[in-house]
C-alpha positions in Angstrom: -29.4 -37.3 -56.9 -29.3 -36.2 -53.2 -32.4 -34.2 -52.3 -31.7 -33.6 -48.6 -28.4 -32.4 -47.0 -26.1 -35.2 -45.8 -22.7 -35.0 -44.1 -19.7 -35.6 -46.2 -18.1 -38.9 -45.2 -14.4 -38.4 -44.5 -14.7 -34.9 -43.0 -16.1 -36.1 -39.7 -13.3 -34.6 -37.5 -12.4 -31.7 -39.8 -13.5 -28.2 -38.8 -14.4 -26.8 -42.3 -13.8 -23.0 -42.7 -14.4 -22.5 -46.4 -16.1 -24.5 -49.2 -15.9 -24.2 -52.9 -17.5 -26.3 -55.7 -16.5 -26.8 -59.3 -18.0 -28.8 -62.2 -18.5 -32.2 -60.5 -15.9 -31.7 -57.7 -15.7 -29.9 -54.4 -13.0 -28.6 -52.0 -12.9 -27.5 -48.4 -10.3 -25.5 -46.4 -10.0 -26.6 -42.8 -9.5 -24.3 -39.9 -5.8 -25.4 -39.7 -5.3 -24.6 -43.4 -5.5 -28.1 -44.9 -7.2 -28.4 -48.3 -9.3 -31.5 -49.1 -10.9 -32.3 -52.5 -13.1 -35.0 -54.0 -15.2 -35.7 -57.1 -14.3 -35.6 -60.8 -10.6 -35.5 -61.6 -10.4 -35.8 -65.4 -8.3 -32.6 -65.6 -6.3 -33.0 -62.5 -8.5 -30.4 -60.7 -8.4 -32.2 -57.4 -4.7 -31.4 -57.1 -3.8 -34.7 -55.5 -1.1 -35.6 -58.1 -3.1 -38.6 -59.3 -4.8 -39.5 -62.6 -7.8 -41.2 -60.8 -10.8 -40.1 -62.8 -13.1 -39.9 -59.7 -12.3 -39.7 -56.0 -15.3 -40.5 -53.8 -13.8 -39.6 -50.4 -12.1 -36.3 -49.5 -8.3 -36.4 -49.9 -5.9 -33.9 -48.5 -3.7 -32.1 -51.0 -0.4 -33.2 -49.5 1.8 -30.7 -51.5 0.1 -27.9 -49.5 0.6 -29.4 -46.1 3.3 -27.0 -44.9 1.8 -24.0 -46.6 -0.5 -21.5 -44.8 -3.5 -21.6 -47.2 -5.9 -18.7 -46.6 -8.4 -19.2 -49.3 -9.6 -21.6 -52.1 -11.6 -21.2 -55.3 -12.9 -23.8 -57.7 -13.8 -23.2 -61.3 -15.2 -25.6 -63.9 -12.0 -27.7 -64.3 -9.3 -26.0 -62.3 -8.7 -24.6 -58.9 -6.7 -21.9 -57.0 -5.4 -21.6 -53.5 -3.7 -18.6 -51.9 -1.5 -18.1 -48.9 -1.2 -15.5 -46.2 2.1 -14.4 -47.9 0.3 -13.5 -51.2 1.4 -16.6 -53.0 -1.1 -18.2 -55.4 -1.2 -21.9 -56.4 -3.1 -23.3 -59.3 -3.9 -26.7 -60.9 -6.2 -28.5 -63.2 -7.0 -27.9 -66.9 -4.6 -25.6 -68.7 -7.1 -24.9 -71.5 -6.9 -21.2 -72.7 -3.9 -20.6 -70.4 -6.4 -20.4 -67.4 -3.8 -21.5 -64.9 -1.5 -18.5 -65.4 1.6 -20.7 -65.4 3.9 -21.6 -68.2 3.3 -25.2 -69.3 2.7 -27.1 -72.5 0.8 -29.9 -70.7 -3.0 -30.3 -71.0 -3.4 -30.5 -67.2 -1.5 -29.9 -64.0 -2.5 -32.5 -61.4 -0.5 -31.0 -58.4 -0.5 -27.4 -57.2 1.9 -25.1 -59.0 2.8 -21.6 -57.9 2.0 -18.7 -60.2 5.3 -17.0 -60.4 4.1 -13.8 -62.1 1.9 -12.8 -59.2 
């Protein structure tokens, strides 16, 4: 339990523009459009393409490196990111079809574009 604000180790030289928190995980969008995530990853909600259960230091989502991300949003066990070109990416738990993309997998651990939007 952390009772006083502390800086996030690993974001020292990152200019954070937006922040979103899910159930046990967090994400930031930097001023240059890079997305970093850390925390619980049991459902692939960090989007880093890894099955690591917990990530303690922020990791950049490499798949989104050359994409102009404009916004991010975390939910319980999944996440969304959208671009300046009205493209939306999603990843994490697929329960109840919450990702909006066609898959029969239980989770998507790397950002996938929602084609129907």
